[in-house]
N, C-alpha and C positions, 0 to 999 in steps of 0.2 A: 504494500500500500504506500503510495507516495506521501511524502511529508513536506511541509512548508519549508522554504529556504529563506532565511532572513539574514541580512547583514546590517543589523542595527547596533551600532556601537555608541556607548555613552561613557563619558568621562565624569565620574562622580567625585565630589569633594565634600567632606563633612568634618566637623571639628568636635573636640571634647568640650564639655560644658565649660563656659566662660574662658575658653581657650587655655584651660589649665594644662600643664605639661604632664599628662597622665600616662602617655604611651612610652614606656621605658624600653630600653634596648632588650631587656629580659622579657617583656610582655609582647613586643612586636611580632616575633615569629609565630607565637600561638594565636595572636589576634588575626594575623594574616591567614593562617591556616584555617581558622574558624570562618573567615569571610570566604575563602576559596571553597570550603565545604558547603556553605550556604548557597553559593552560586551554582555549584554542581547539583545540589538538591533542587534548585529552581530550573535546572536544565539550561542555565546561562554559562557562558565561558568567561572566566576571570582572566583577561589577557595580561594585565599588569596591576600591581598594587605596591604602594610605598607611601611614605609620609614622613612626618616629623613628630616630635613629642606631643604636639597638640592637634594634629589633624591627619586625615587619610585621603589619598587619591587612589581611585580604582578605575581602570578601564575595563568595561564589561561589554561583551557581545550578548545582547538580550535574546532569549528564546522568543519565538513567535507568539507565545501565550502569556508573556510576562510584560507588564507595563513598567515604565520608569519608576512610578510611585511604589509599585509592588516590590521591585528589585531593591530599592534603597531602604524601604521599610523592613524587608527581610534581612538585609545585611546589617543594618543598624540595630535592629531588635535582637537578633540572634547574638551578635557580638557583645552588646551591652549585657545581656543576660549571662553569657559565658564568662565575661570578666567579673561581673558582680558576684556570681554564685560559685564559680570554680577557681578563679585565679586570685582575686583580691577582695574577698568578701568583707574584710575589715575596713578597707579604704573607701568604698563607695565609688561608683563610676557611672557616668551617663554622657551621652552625646548631646550636643545642642539640637534643638528641634528643627533647625534649618539644614539645607544642603544645597549644593550646586549640582546641576546635571547639564552636560554639554554634549550635543550630538557631534559625532566624529565620522567623517566620510572615510571610506576605505583608502582613498588617496592621502589622507592626513593622519593615518594611524602611526606612522613612524615618528613624526615629531612629538605627538602626544605621548607615545610610548617612551621616548627618550626623556621627556620632561618628567614623567612619573618615575622612571627608573633612577633619575638623578635628583630627586627631591631634596635630599640633605645638602648636596652641593649647591643647588640653586638657592636655598635659604641661606647658606653660609656666605655665598657671594652676592646675595640680594639680586639675583638675576631671575626675577619672578615674572610670571604672566599675571598681571593684576586682576583681571576678571575671574580667573580661576581661584585666586587666593582670597579675594574679597567676599566671595559668595559663601564663605564659611562663617561669617559673622552674622549674628542675629539682626543687626541693624542695617546690614548691607542690602542694596538693591541691585539687581542684575539688569 
């Protein structure tokens, strides 16, 4: 039986509550693995993921049955629950309520992929793409 073929790529960005530096080097691998597992569960492809101590960037190829809102709700919800209940129950953790979601054409995958893969370097050098970084603030307008 034929299946739908979609190439809908979305660059998601979201931040920890109040941009607190809660994503430690020790937490990051397990957080990213949790997000990858959730994408797989939703039949989406996590193409790239990275971030800094206060926010995450993820490039996701959406499955034909998953909306942008469903994808980010699933990723944020699952990862927040995982961190709060399994990794750092004493510290408390939550994401900000907002997020950025940017459509990416197949022709523009490589630059977005490079930007995500080199997040820490971009932040250290302040070579940021403003729209992608501002949409992680509750007061930001895109």
